[in-house]
PDB file of N, CA, C and O in Angstrom:
ATOM      1  N   MET A   1     104.373  94.554 113.037  1.00  0.00           N
ATOM      2  CA  MET A   1     104.354  95.051 111.671  1.00  0.00           C
ATOM      3  C   MET A   1     105.155  96.339 111.532  1.00  0.00           C
ATOM      4  O   MET A   1     105.557  96.680 110.420  1.00  0.00           O
ATOM      5  N   ASN A   2     105.399  97.056 112.601  1.00  0.00           N
ATOM      6  CA  ASN A   2     106.131  98.311 112.523  1.00  0.00           C
ATOM      7  C   ASN A   2     107.561  98.137 112.054  1.00  0.00           C
ATOM      8  O   ASN A   2     108.160  99.102 111.579  1.00  0.00           O
ATOM      9  N   GLY A   3     108.139  96.941 112.167  1.00  0.00           N
ATOM     10  CA  GLY A   3     109.508  96.722 111.755  1.00  0.00           C
ATOM     11  C   GLY A   3     109.669  96.438 110.277  1.00  0.00           C
ATOM     12  O   GLY A   3     110.799  96.325 109.800  1.00  0.00           O
ATOM     13  N   ILE A   4     108.582  96.320 109.537  1.00  0.00           N
ATOM     14  CA  ILE A   4     108.640  95.990 108.115  1.00  0.00           C
ATOM     15  C   ILE A   4     108.991  97.239 107.317  1.00  0.00           C
ATOM     16  O   ILE A   4     108.377  98.293 107.485  1.00  0.00           O
ATOM     17  N   THR A   5     109.994  97.106 106.441  1.00  0.00           N
ATOM     18  CA  THR A   5     110.389  98.197 105.552  1.00  0.00           C
ATOM     19  C   THR A   5     110.600  97.647 104.147  1.00  0.00           C
ATOM     20  O   THR A   5     110.866  96.461 103.956  1.00  0.00           O
ATOM     21  N   VAL A   6     110.474  98.543 103.169  1.00  0.00           N
ATOM     22  CA  VAL A   6     110.741  98.195 101.773  1.00  0.00           C
ATOM     23  C   VAL A   6     111.660  99.278 101.211  1.00  0.00           C
ATOM     24  O   VAL A   6     111.378 100.471 101.329  1.00  0.00           O
ATOM     25  N   LEU A   7     112.752  98.848 100.606  1.00  0.00           N
ATOM     26  CA  LEU A   7     113.707  99.774  99.999  1.00  0.00           C
ATOM     27  C   LEU A   7     113.341  99.972  98.535  1.00  0.00           C
ATOM     28  O   LEU A   7     113.190  99.006  97.786  1.00  0.00           O
ATOM     29  N   LEU A   8     113.200 101.235  98.133  1.00  0.00           N
ATOM     30  CA  LEU A   8     112.886 101.578  96.746  1.00  0.00           C
ATOM     31  C   LEU A   8     113.999 102.452  96.186  1.00  0.00           C
ATOM     32  O   LEU A   8     114.547 103.302  96.888  1.00  0.00           O
ATOM     33  N   HIS A   9     114.326 102.237  94.926  1.00  0.00           N
ATOM     34  CA  HIS A   9     115.360 103.018  94.251  1.00  0.00           C
ATOM     35  C   HIS A   9     114.705 103.931  93.227  1.00  0.00           C
ATOM     36  O   HIS A   9     113.933 103.472  92.385  1.00  0.00           O
ATOM     37  N   THR A  10     115.011 105.218  93.297  1.00  0.00           N
ATOM     38  CA  THR A  10     114.508 106.168  92.304  1.00  0.00           C
ATOM     39  C   THR A  10     115.687 106.676  91.484  1.00  0.00           C
ATOM     40  O   THR A  10     116.846 106.415  91.808  1.00  0.00           O
ATOM     41  N   GLY A  11     115.383 107.381  90.450  1.00  0.00           N
ATOM     42  CA  GLY A  11     116.384 107.860  89.507  1.00  0.00           C
ATOM     43  C   GLY A  11     116.083 107.185  88.182  1.00  0.00           C
ATOM     44  O   GLY A  11     116.246 105.973  88.045  1.00  0.00           O
ATOM     45  N   GLY A  12     115.651 107.953  87.223  1.00  0.00           N
ATOM     46  CA  GLY A  12     115.187 107.369  85.969  1.00  0.00           C
ATOM     47  C   GLY A  12     113.702 107.081  86.005  1.00  0.00           C
ATOM     48  O   GLY A  12     113.059 106.973  84.961  1.00  0.00           O
ATOM     49  N   HIS A  13     113.154 106.956  87.209  1.00  0.00           N
ATOM     50  CA  HIS A  13     111.704 106.820  87.386  1.00  0.00           C
ATOM     51  C   HIS A  13     111.344 107.306  88.790  1.00  0.00           C
ATOM     52  O   HIS A  13     112.190 107.378  89.680  1.00  0.00           O
ATOM     53  N   CYS A  14     110.084 107.630  88.956  1.00  0.00           N
ATOM     54  CA  CYS A  14     109.622 108.240  90.202  1.00  0.00           C
ATOM     55  C   CYS A  14     109.327 107.192  91.273  1.00  0.00           C
ATOM     56  O   CYS A  14     109.415 105.989  91.030  1.00  0.00           O
ATOM     57  N   ILE A  15     108.982 107.670  92.440  1.00  0.00           N
ATOM     58  CA  ILE A  15     108.681 106.809  93.582  1.00  0.00           C
ATOM     59  C   ILE A  15     107.470 105.910  93.311  1.00  0.00           C
ATOM     60  O   ILE A  15     107.435 104.772  93.778  1.00  0.00           O
ATOM     61  N   GLU A  16     106.492 106.400  92.572  1.00  0.00           N
ATOM     62  CA  GLU A  16     105.315 105.585  92.269  1.00  0.00           C
ATOM     63  C   GLU A  16     105.686 104.397  91.390  1.00  0.00           C
ATOM     64  O   GLU A  16     105.275 103.271  91.667  1.00  0.00           O
ATOM     65  N   THR A  17     106.450 104.635  90.346  1.00  0.00           N
ATOM     66  CA  THR A  17     106.882 103.560  89.455  1.00  0.00           C
ATOM     67  C   THR A  17     107.767 102.570  90.194  1.00  0.00           C
ATOM     68  O   THR A  17     107.642 101.360  90.009  1.00  0.00           O
ATOM     69  N   SER A  18     108.650 103.075  91.020  1.00  0.00           N
ATOM     70  CA  SER A  18     109.517 102.212  91.815  1.00  0.00           C
ATOM     71  C   SER A  18     108.689 101.319  92.744  1.00  0.00           C
ATOM     72  O   SER A  18     108.974 100.129  92.876  1.00  0.00           O
ATOM     73  N   ALA A  19     107.676 101.883  93.379  1.00  0.00           N
ATOM     74  CA  ALA A  19     106.812 101.118  94.279  1.00  0.00           C
ATOM     75  C   ALA A  19     106.013 100.069  93.504  1.00  0.00           C
ATOM     76  O   ALA A  19     105.860  98.940  93.971  1.00  0.00           O
ATOM     77  N   LYS A  20     105.507 100.427  92.333  1.00  0.00           N
ATOM     78  CA  LYS A  20     104.758  99.474  91.516  1.00  0.00           C
ATOM     79  C   LYS A  20     105.650  98.320  91.070  1.00  0.00           C
ATOM     80  O   LYS A  20     105.237  97.161  91.101  1.00  0.00           O
ATOM     81  N   ASN A  21     106.871  98.641  90.654  1.00  0.00           N
ATOM     82  CA  ASN A  21     107.805  97.599  90.225  1.00  0.00           C
ATOM     83  C   ASN A  21     108.131  96.643  91.374  1.00  0.00           C
ATOM     84  O   ASN A  21     108.147  95.426  91.187  1.00  0.00           O
ATOM     85  N   GLU A  22     108.386  97.189  92.547  1.00  0.00           N
ATOM     86  CA  GLU A  22     108.705  96.353  93.704  1.00  0.00           C
ATOM     87  C   GLU A  22     107.487  95.541  94.127  1.00  0.00           C
ATOM     88  O   GLU A  22     107.630  94.387  94.531  1.00  0.00           O
ATOM     89  N   PHE A  23     106.306  96.115  94.044  1.00  0.00           N
ATOM     90  CA  PHE A  23     105.073  95.391  94.364  1.00  0.00           C
ATOM     91  C   PHE A  23     104.911  94.182  93.443  1.00  0.00           C
ATOM     92  O   PHE A  23     104.603  93.082  93.903  1.00  0.00           O
ATOM     93  N   ARG A  24     105.121  94.391  92.142  1.00  0.00           N
ATOM     94  CA  ARG A  24     105.027  93.287  91.176  1.00  0.00           C
ATOM     95  C   ARG A  24     106.049  92.197  91.490  1.00  0.00           C
ATOM     96  O   ARG A  24     105.733  91.007  91.468  1.00  0.00           O
ATOM     97  N   LYS A  25     107.273  92.620  91.781  1.00  0.00           N
ATOM     98  CA  LYS A  25     108.340  91.667  92.088  1.00  0.00           C
ATOM     99  C   LYS A  25     107.994  90.828  93.319  1.00  0.00           C
ATOM    100  O   LYS A  25     108.131  89.604  93.302  1.00  0.00           O
ATOM    101  N   LEU A  26     107.548  91.487  94.380  1.00  0.00           N
ATOM    102  CA  LEU A  26     107.239  90.773  95.618  1.00  0.00           C
ATOM    103  C   LEU A  26     106.016  89.868  95.475  1.00  0.00           C
ATOM    104  O   LEU A  26     106.001  88.762  96.017  1.00  0.00           O
ATOM    105  N   THR A  27     104.994  90.323  94.755  1.00  0.00           N
ATOM    106  CA  THR A  27     103.819  89.469  94.564  1.00  0.00           C
ATOM    107  C   THR A  27     104.171  88.248  93.719  1.00  0.00           C
ATOM    108  O   THR A  27     103.661  87.156  93.970  1.00  0.00           O
ATOM    109  N   ASN A  28     105.033  88.419  92.726  1.00  0.00           N
ATOM    110  CA  ASN A  28     105.476  87.270  91.938  1.00  0.00           C
ATOM    111  C   ASN A  28     106.243  86.276  92.805  1.00  0.00           C
ATOM    112  O   ASN A  28     106.035  85.068  92.695  1.00  0.00           O
ATOM    113  N   LEU A  29     107.126  86.776  93.665  1.00  0.00           N
ATOM    114  CA  LEU A  29     107.856  85.898  94.581  1.00  0.00           C
ATOM    115  C   LEU A  29     106.900  85.149  95.497  1.00  0.00           C
ATOM    116  O   LEU A  29     107.073  83.958  95.758  1.00  0.00           O
ATOM    117  N   LEU A  30     105.898  85.856  95.977  1.00  0.00           N
ATOM    118  CA  LEU A  30     104.912  85.241  96.865  1.00  0.00           C
ATOM    119  C   LEU A  30     104.118  84.160  96.149  1.00  0.00           C
ATOM    120  O   LEU A  30     103.872  83.093  96.711  1.00  0.00           O
ATOM    121  N   LEU A  31     103.721  84.427  94.925  1.00  0.00           N
ATOM    122  CA  LEU A  31     102.940  83.453  94.158  1.00  0.00           C
ATOM    123  C   LEU A  31     103.769  82.236  93.759  1.00  0.00           C
ATOM    124  O   LEU A  31     103.230  81.136  93.631  1.00  0.00           O
ATOM    125  N   GLN A  32     105.072  82.420  93.561  1.00  0.00           N
ATOM    126  CA  GLN A  32     105.934  81.325  93.146  1.00  0.00           C
ATOM    127  C   GLN A  32     106.473  80.508  94.318  1.00  0.00           C
ATOM    128  O   GLN A  32     107.040  79.435  94.110  1.00  0.00           O
ATOM    129  N   SER A  33     106.308  80.994  95.532  1.00  0.00           N
ATOM    130  CA  SER A  33     106.873  80.301  96.687  1.00  0.00           C
ATOM    131  C   SER A  33     106.059  79.069  97.043  1.00  0.00           C
ATOM    132  O   SER A  33     104.889  78.944  96.679  1.00  0.00           O
ATOM    133  N   ASP A  34     106.701  78.169  97.758  1.00  0.00           N
ATOM    134  CA  ASP A  34     106.027  76.958  98.233  1.00  0.00           C
ATOM    135  C   ASP A  34     104.937  77.337  99.222  1.00  0.00           C
ATOM    136  O   ASP A  34     105.086  78.289  99.989  1.00  0.00           O
ATOM    137  N   THR A  35     103.862  76.602  99.202  1.00  0.00           N
ATOM    138  CA  THR A  35     102.777  76.869 100.142  1.00  0.00           C
ATOM    139  C   THR A  35     103.181  76.505 101.564  1.00  0.00           C
ATOM    140  O   THR A  35     102.590  77.007 102.520  1.00  0.00           O
ATOM    141  N   ASP A  36     104.177  75.642 101.717  1.00  0.00           N
ATOM    142  CA  ASP A  36     104.646  75.250 103.042  1.00  0.00           C
ATOM    143  C   ASP A  36     105.571  76.292 103.669  1.00  0.00           C
ATOM    144  O   ASP A  36     105.807  76.273 104.877  1.00  0.00           O
ATOM    145  N   THR A  37     106.084  77.185 102.854  1.00  0.00           N
ATOM    146  CA  THR A  37     107.040  78.176 103.333  1.00  0.00           C
ATOM    147  C   THR A  37     106.316  79.277 104.088  1.00  0.00           C
ATOM    148  O   THR A  37     105.247  79.724 103.673  1.00  0.00           O
ATOM    149  N   ASN A  38     106.901  79.713 105.199  1.00  0.00           N
ATOM    150  CA  ASN A  38     106.343  80.837 105.950  1.00  0.00           C
ATOM    151  C   ASN A  38     106.750  82.127 105.255  1.00  0.00           C
ATOM    152  O   ASN A  38     107.926  82.492 105.256  1.00  0.00           O
ATOM    153  N   ASN A  39     105.787  82.816 104.665  1.00  0.00           N
ATOM    154  CA  ASN A  39     106.043  84.035 103.901  1.00  0.00           C
ATOM    155  C   ASN A  39     105.518  85.271 104.615  1.00  0.00           C
ATOM    156  O   ASN A  39     105.117  86.243 103.974  1.00  0.00           O
ATOM    157  N   SER A  40     105.520  85.233 105.923  1.00  0.00           N
ATOM    158  CA  SER A  40     104.932  86.315 106.705  1.00  0.00           C
ATOM    159  C   SER A  40     105.557  87.668 106.378  1.00  0.00           C
ATOM    160  O   SER A  40     104.839  88.642 106.153  1.00  0.00           O
ATOM    161  N   GLU A  41     106.872  87.736 106.350  1.00  0.00           N
ATOM    162  CA  GLU A  41     107.533  89.018 106.073  1.00  0.00           C
ATOM    163  C   GLU A  41     107.234  89.489 104.655  1.00  0.00           C
ATOM    164  O   GLU A  41     106.971  90.671 104.437  1.00  0.00           O
ATOM    165  N   LEU A  42     107.272  88.587 103.705  1.00  0.00           N
ATOM    166  CA  LEU A  42     106.963  88.930 102.319  1.00  0.00           C
ATOM    167  C   LEU A  42     105.523  89.423 102.190  1.00  0.00           C
ATOM    168  O   LEU A  42     105.264  90.404 101.492  1.00  0.00           O
ATOM    169  N   GLU A  43     104.597  88.760 102.850  1.00  0.00           N
ATOM    170  CA  GLU A  43     103.197  89.181 102.829  1.00  0.00           C
ATOM    171  C   GLU A  43     103.029  90.567 103.442  1.00  0.00           C
ATOM    172  O   GLU A  43     102.246  91.374 102.941  1.00  0.00           O
ATOM    173  N   GLN A  44     103.748  90.847 104.506  1.00  0.00           N
ATOM    174  CA  GLN A  44     103.658  92.152 105.159  1.00  0.00           C
ATOM    175  C   GLN A  44     104.252  93.253 104.277  1.00  0.00           C
ATOM    176  O   GLN A  44     103.750  94.377 104.274  1.00  0.00           O
ATOM    177  N   LYS A  45     105.307  92.944 103.534  1.00  0.00           N
ATOM    178  CA  LYS A  45     105.879  93.920 102.603  1.00  0.00           C
ATOM    179  C   LYS A  45     104.898  94.223 101.477  1.00  0.00           C
ATOM    180  O   LYS A  45     104.746  95.376 101.071  1.00  0.00           O
ATOM    181  N   VAL A  46     104.236  93.189 100.976  1.00  0.00           N
ATOM    182  CA  VAL A  46     103.228  93.384  99.932  1.00  0.00           C
ATOM    183  C   VAL A  46     102.089  94.251 100.471  1.00  0.00           C
ATOM    184  O   VAL A  46     101.622  95.164  99.791  1.00  0.00           O
ATOM    185  N   GLU A  47     101.647  93.963 101.691  1.00  0.00           N
ATOM    186  CA  GLU A  47     100.580  94.757 102.301  1.00  0.00           C
ATOM    187  C   GLU A  47     100.998  96.222 102.468  1.00  0.00           C
ATOM    188  O   GLU A  47     100.212  97.130 102.199  1.00  0.00           O
ATOM    189  N   LEU A  48     102.228  96.443 102.907  1.00  0.00           N
ATOM    190  CA  LEU A  48     102.749  97.800 103.072  1.00  0.00           C
ATOM    191  C   LEU A  48     102.768  98.539 101.739  1.00  0.00           C
ATOM    192  O   LEU A  48     102.312  99.679 101.657  1.00  0.00           O
ATOM    193  N   LEU A  49     103.289  97.902 100.701  1.00  0.00           N
ATOM    194  CA  LEU A  49     103.349  98.554  99.393  1.00  0.00           C
ATOM    195  C   LEU A  49     101.957  98.799  98.823  1.00  0.00           C
ATOM    196  O   LEU A  49     101.715  99.837  98.207  1.00  0.00           O
ATOM    197  N   LEU A  50     101.053  97.868  99.021  1.00  0.00           N
ATOM    198  CA  LEU A  50      99.678  98.063  98.542  1.00  0.00           C
ATOM    199  C   LEU A  50      99.058  99.272  99.230  1.00  0.00           C
ATOM    200  O   LEU A  50      98.433 100.107  98.577  1.00  0.00           O
ATOM    201  N   HIS A  51      99.228  99.368 100.532  1.00  0.00           N
ATOM    202  CA  HIS A  51      98.713 100.524 101.273  1.00  0.00           C
ATOM    203  C   HIS A  51      99.347 101.815 100.753  1.00  0.00           C
ATOM    204  O   HIS A  51      98.653 102.809 100.539  1.00  0.00           O
ATOM    205  N   PHE A  52     100.652 101.798 100.553  1.00  0.00           N
ATOM    206  CA  PHE A  52     101.371 102.966 100.046  1.00  0.00           C
ATOM    207  C   PHE A  52     100.844 103.372  98.668  1.00  0.00           C
ATOM    208  O   PHE A  52     100.597 104.553  98.423  1.00  0.00           O
ATOM    209  N   LEU A  53     100.671 102.406  97.775  1.00  0.00           N
ATOM    210  CA  LEU A  53     100.196 102.709  96.425  1.00  0.00           C
ATOM    211  C   LEU A  53      98.755 103.212  96.409  1.00  0.00           C
ATOM    212  O   LEU A  53      98.411 104.081  95.607  1.00  0.00           O
ATOM    213  N   GLU A  54      97.922 102.680  97.275  1.00  0.00           N
ATOM    214  CA  GLU A  54      96.510 103.066  97.283  1.00  0.00           C
ATOM    215  C   GLU A  54      96.246 104.378  98.013  1.00  0.00           C
ATOM    216  O   GLU A  54      95.245 105.037  97.733  1.00  0.00           O
ATOM    217  N   ASN A  55      97.108 104.771  98.932  1.00  0.00           N
ATOM    218  CA  ASN A  55      96.796 105.905  99.801  1.00  0.00           C
ATOM    219  C   ASN A  55      97.717 107.110  99.660  1.00  0.00           C
ATOM    220  O   ASN A  55      97.526 108.108 100.355  1.00  0.00           O
ATOM    221  N   SER A  56      98.692 107.043  98.793  1.00  0.00           N
ATOM    222  CA  SER A  56      99.621 108.163  98.649  1.00  0.00           C
ATOM    223  C   SER A  56      99.182 109.099  97.533  1.00  0.00           C
ATOM    224  O   SER A  56      98.615 108.671  96.528  1.00  0.00           O
ATOM    225  N   ASP A  57      99.454 110.367  97.727  1.00  0.00           N
ATOM    226  CA  ASP A  57      99.213 111.369  96.686  1.00  0.00           C
ATOM    227  C   ASP A  57     100.541 111.549  95.952  1.00  0.00           C
ATOM    228  O   ASP A  57     101.385 112.346  96.361  1.00  0.00           O
ATOM    229  N   PHE A  58     100.709 110.808  94.879  1.00  0.00           N
ATOM    230  CA  PHE A  58     101.995 110.785  94.192  1.00  0.00           C
ATOM    231  C   PHE A  58     102.316 112.092  93.486  1.00  0.00           C
ATOM    232  O   PHE A  58     103.490 112.420  93.311  1.00  0.00           O
ATOM    233  N   ASN A  59     101.309 112.840  93.080  1.00  0.00           N
ATOM    234  CA  ASN A  59     101.590 114.157  92.494  1.00  0.00           C
ATOM    235  C   ASN A  59     102.248 115.062  93.527  1.00  0.00           C
ATOM    236  O   ASN A  59     103.199 115.778  93.213  1.00  0.00           O
ATOM    237  N   VAL A  60     101.750 115.033  94.741  1.00  0.00           N
ATOM    238  CA  VAL A  60     102.338 115.837  95.821  1.00  0.00           C
ATOM    239  C   VAL A  60     103.741 115.334  96.161  1.00  0.00           C
ATOM    240  O   VAL A  60     104.660 116.133  96.339  1.00  0.00           O
ATOM    241  N   LEU A  61     103.904 114.027  96.249  1.00  0.00           N
ATOM    242  CA  LEU A  61     105.225 113.471  96.558  1.00  0.00           C
ATOM    243  C   LEU A  61     106.251 113.846  95.499  1.00  0.00           C
ATOM    244  O   LEU A  61     107.355 114.281  95.828  1.00  0.00           O
ATOM    245  N   ARG A  62     105.892 113.680  94.227  1.00  0.00           N
ATOM    246  CA  ARG A  62     106.839 114.019  93.146  1.00  0.00           C
ATOM    247  C   ARG A  62     107.186 115.497  93.150  1.00  0.00           C
ATOM    248  O   ARG A  62     108.330 115.867  92.889  1.00  0.00           O
ATOM    249  N   ALA A  63     106.212 116.341  93.442  1.00  0.00           N
ATOM    250  CA  ALA A  63     106.457 117.790  93.461  1.00  0.00           C
ATOM    251  C   ALA A  63     107.271 118.222  94.674  1.00  0.00           C
ATOM    252  O   ALA A  63     107.864 119.301  94.666  1.00  0.00           O
ATOM    253  N   SER A  64     107.307 117.402  95.708  1.00  0.00           N
ATOM    254  CA  SER A  64     107.960 117.805  96.955  1.00  0.00           C
ATOM    255  C   SER A  64     109.473 117.620  96.946  1.00  0.00           C
ATOM    256  O   SER A  64     110.175 118.277  97.715  1.00  0.00           O
ATOM    257  N   ASP A  65     109.985 116.743  96.097  1.00  0.00           N
ATOM    258  CA  ASP A  65     111.412 116.436  96.166  1.00  0.00           C
ATOM    259  C   ASP A  65     111.875 115.809  94.857  1.00  0.00           C
ATOM    260  O   ASP A  65     111.197 114.941  94.308  1.00  0.00           O
ATOM    261  N   GLU A  66     113.024 116.244  94.358  1.00  0.00           N
ATOM    262  CA  GLU A  66     113.561 115.703  93.107  1.00  0.00           C
ATOM    263  C   GLU A  66     113.880 114.218  93.219  1.00  0.00           C
ATOM    264  O   GLU A  66     113.832 113.499  92.221  1.00  0.00           O
ATOM    265  N   ARG A  67     114.203 113.754  94.413  1.00  0.00           N
ATOM    266  CA  ARG A  67     114.488 112.328  94.606  1.00  0.00           C
ATOM    267  C   ARG A  67     113.229 111.496  94.409  1.00  0.00           C
ATOM    268  O   ARG A  67     113.291 110.398  93.856  1.00  0.00           O
ATOM    269  N   LEU A  68     112.097 112.006  94.855  1.00  0.00           N
ATOM    270  CA  LEU A  68     110.834 111.282  94.692  1.00  0.00           C
ATOM    271  C   LEU A  68     110.302 111.377  93.266  1.00  0.00           C
ATOM    272  O   LEU A  68     109.553 110.512  92.812  1.00  0.00           O
ATOM    273  N   ALA A  69     110.693 112.430  92.571  1.00  0.00           N
ATOM    274  CA  ALA A  69     110.290 112.604  91.176  1.00  0.00           C
ATOM    275  C   ALA A  69     111.141 111.754  90.238  1.00  0.00           C
ATOM    276  O   ALA A  69     110.791 111.580  89.071  1.00  0.00           O
ATOM    277  N   GLY A  70     112.251 111.227  90.738  1.00  0.00           N
ATOM    278  CA  GLY A  70     113.130 110.417  89.913  1.00  0.00           C
ATOM    279  C   GLY A  70     114.173 111.217  89.174  1.00  0.00           C
ATOM    280  O   GLY A  70     114.914 110.665  88.361  1.00  0.00           O
ATOM    281  N   ILE A  71     114.246 112.512  89.440  1.00  0.00           N
ATOM    282  CA  ILE A  71     115.228 113.365  88.788  1.00  0.00           C
ATOM    283  C   ILE A  71     116.619 113.101  89.359  1.00  0.00           C
ATOM    284  O   ILE A  71     117.598 113.006  88.619  1.00  0.00           O
ATOM    285  N   THR A  72     116.690 112.985  90.671  1.00  0.00           N
ATOM    286  CA  THR A  72     117.932 112.692  91.374  1.00  0.00           C
ATOM    287  C   THR A  72     117.847 111.272  91.926  1.00  0.00           C
ATOM    288  O   THR A  72     116.891 110.951  92.632  1.00  0.00           O
ATOM    289  N   PRO A  73     118.819 110.414  91.622  1.00  0.00           N
ATOM    290  CA  PRO A  73     118.781 109.051  92.145  1.00  0.00           C
ATOM    291  C   PRO A  73     118.829 109.036  93.673  1.00  0.00           C
ATOM    292  O   PRO A  73     119.538 109.829  94.293  1.00  0.00           O
ATOM    293  N   ALA A  74     118.068 108.127  94.262  1.00  0.00           N
ATOM    294  CA  ALA A  74     118.030 108.019  95.721  1.00  0.00           C
ATOM    295  C   ALA A  74     117.543 106.640  96.125  1.00  0.00           C
ATOM    296  O   ALA A  74     116.946 105.912  95.333  1.00  0.00           O
ATOM    297  N   GLU A  75     117.809 106.305  97.359  1.00  0.00           N
ATOM    298  CA  GLU A  75     117.222 105.125  97.971  1.00  0.00           C
ATOM    299  C   GLU A  75     116.228 105.616  99.010  1.00  0.00           C
ATOM    300  O   GLU A  75     116.566 106.424  99.875  1.00  0.00           O
ATOM    301  N   CYS A  76     115.014 105.127  98.919  1.00  0.00           N
ATOM    302  CA  CYS A  76     113.935 105.546  99.807  1.00  0.00           C
ATOM    303  C   CYS A  76     113.412 104.321 100.543  1.00  0.00           C
ATOM    304  O   CYS A  76     113.335 103.229  99.980  1.00  0.00           O
ATOM    305  N   ILE A  77     113.061 104.513 101.783  1.00  0.00           N
ATOM    306  CA  ILE A  77     112.505 103.428 102.582  1.00  0.00           C
ATOM    307  C   ILE A  77     111.040 103.735 102.859  1.00  0.00           C
ATOM    308  O   ILE A  77     110.700 104.816 103.340  1.00  0.00           O
ATOM    309  N   VAL A  78     110.185 102.781 102.552  1.00  0.00           N
ATOM    310  CA  VAL A  78     108.773 102.884 102.895  1.00  0.00           C
ATOM    311  C   VAL A  78     108.578 102.017 104.132  1.00  0.00           C
ATOM    312  O   VAL A  78     108.998 100.861 104.166  1.00  0.00           O
ATOM    313  N   LYS A  79     107.940 102.586 105.139  1.00  0.00           N
ATOM    314  CA  LYS A  79     107.694 101.835 106.371  1.00  0.00           C
ATOM    315  C   LYS A  79     106.401 102.311 106.992  1.00  0.00           C
ATOM    316  O   LYS A  79     105.818 103.308 106.566  1.00  0.00           O
ATOM    317  N   TRP A  80     105.959 101.584 108.010  1.00  0.00           N
ATOM    318  CA  TRP A  80     104.767 101.982 108.753  1.00  0.00           C
ATOM    319  C   TRP A  80     105.166 103.007 109.803  1.00  0.00           C
ATOM    320  O   TRP A  80     106.241 102.918 110.397  1.00  0.00           O
ATOM    321  N   ASP A  81     104.280 103.992 110.030  1.00  0.00           N
ATOM    322  CA  ASP A  81     104.468 104.857 111.185  1.00  0.00           C
ATOM    323  C   ASP A  81     103.697 104.261 112.357  1.00  0.00           C
ATOM    324  O   ASP A  81     103.160 103.159 112.243  1.00  0.00           O
ATOM    325  N   ASP A  82     103.635 104.958 113.458  1.00  0.00           N
ATOM    326  CA  ASP A  82     102.976 104.423 114.660  1.00  0.00           C
ATOM    327  C   ASP A  82     101.471 104.224 114.483  1.00  0.00           C
ATOM    328  O   ASP A  82     100.863 103.434 115.206  1.00  0.00           O
ATOM    329  N   ASN A  83     100.866 104.931 113.530  1.00  0.00           N
ATOM    330  CA  ASN A  83      99.425 104.827 113.291  1.00  0.00           C
ATOM    331  C   ASN A  83      99.092 103.898 112.129  1.00  0.00           C
ATOM    332  O   ASN A  83      97.971 103.909 111.622  1.00  0.00           O
ATOM    333  N   LYS A  84     100.067 103.096 111.709  1.00  0.00           N
ATOM    334  CA  LYS A  84      99.943 102.177 110.581  1.00  0.00           C
ATOM    335  C   LYS A  84      99.609 102.906 109.281  1.00  0.00           C
ATOM    336  O   LYS A  84      98.806 102.431 108.478  1.00  0.00           O
ATOM    337  N   ASN A  85     100.226 104.048 109.089  1.00  0.00           N
ATOM    338  CA  ASN A  85     100.209 104.742 107.819  1.00  0.00           C
ATOM    339  C   ASN A  85     101.579 104.547 107.196  1.00  0.00           C
ATOM    340  O   ASN A  85     102.589 104.533 107.900  1.00  0.00           O
ATOM    341  N   SER A  86     101.618 104.397 105.872  1.00  0.00           N
ATOM    342  CA  SER A  86     102.911 104.223 105.222  1.00  0.00           C
ATOM    343  C   SER A  86     103.586 105.576 105.090  1.00  0.00           C
ATOM    344  O   SER A  86     102.941 106.584 104.800  1.00  0.00           O
ATOM    345  N   ILE A  87     104.905 105.583 105.311  1.00  0.00           N
ATOM    346  CA  ILE A  87     105.675 106.810 105.180  1.00  0.00           C
ATOM    347  C   ILE A  87     106.954 106.502 104.400  1.00  0.00           C
ATOM    348  O   ILE A  87     107.380 105.350 104.314  1.00  0.00           O
ATOM    349  N   VAL A  88     107.551 107.536 103.841  1.00  0.00           N
ATOM    350  CA  VAL A  88     108.784 107.406 103.090  1.00  0.00           C
ATOM    351  C   VAL A  88     109.875 108.188 103.804  1.00  0.00           C
ATOM    352  O   VAL A  88     109.679 109.332 104.214  1.00  0.00           O
ATOM    353  N   ILE A  89     111.030 107.544 103.944  1.00  0.00           N
ATOM    354  CA  ILE A  89     112.204 108.256 104.439  1.00  0.00           C
ATOM    355  C   ILE A  89     113.348 107.981 103.480  1.00  0.00           C
ATOM    356  O   ILE A  89     113.317 107.002 102.734  1.00  0.00           O
ATOM    357  N   PHE A  90     114.346 108.828 103.496  1.00  0.00           N
ATOM    358  CA  PHE A  90     115.479 108.664 102.583  1.00  0.00           C
ATOM    359  C   PHE A  90     116.598 107.904 103.255  1.00  0.00           C
ATOM    360  O   PHE A  90     116.940 108.156 104.410  1.00  0.00           O
ATOM    361  N   ALA A  91     117.161 106.970 102.513  1.00  0.00           N
ATOM    362  CA  ALA A  91     118.245 106.161 103.038  1.00  0.00           C
ATOM    363  C   ALA A  91     119.598 106.709 102.626  1.00  0.00           C
ATOM    364  O   ALA A  91     120.617 106.296 103.180  1.00  0.00           O
ATOM    365  N   ASP A  92     119.637 107.608 101.690  1.00  0.00           N
ATOM    366  CA  ASP A  92     120.932 108.099 101.206  1.00  0.00           C
ATOM    367  C   ASP A  92     121.412 109.320 101.907  1.00  0.00           C
ATOM    368  O   ASP A  92     122.487 109.831 101.593  1.00  0.00           O
TER     369      ASP A  92
END
């Protein structure tokens, strides 16, 4: 599971909104997929985003960096750390 990452785009909206939008998109893809299809990676991305959305302090994240606040456009990667906590790193 440590290799699973999700790319989020900010700018015009904050990291929380970006994560919620991507969560909705991925869950819709999962629900629309064939039951015979192996969706392991998609399921793990949904789990990662759910953990990120439920356990992050978005007020602190937005206050910490203009990229996370959506003021400056950026690409952010959400991934698991070694302790299975979600973390954000910048891709740009």
